[in-house]
C-alpha angles and dihedrals in degrees: 000000000000119000117202114256095243091055091051090050091051092049091049091050091051091050091050090049090052091050091050093049091048090053089050090052091052093047097045118104101186123079093221094052091045091054091049092051091046090052091050089047091053092049093048091048090053091050090050091052092049094047092046090051091051091048091050092051095048098042116125120228115256118252115259093252131011095176121101108258092025095254126147122255115279114258112259114249117248117256093253093055091048090052092048091049092049092048090051091050091048092049091049090049092051092048092049092050095047091045091058094051097054114090 
């Protein structure tokens, strides 16, 4: 699903606001101030939940293919093949480095 850019920006701003309020709660020494920050944190969390719900309901479906040529994504290589490829690259690098030094 694609969420419109403005909605994503709003959600990001709410998350940043929540992080800032949480930091204020942690840094506060007085009980009264801590309660105030916790109340603000709760309100901001509720707004974030509402806005995220709205964004989820209004999201557009993604197009079938966004890749040039319309093909599907390539299958990821299994871990063993990735390790073999990395070992081969490392061996080639070592051979190339030691080959330059001889002389």
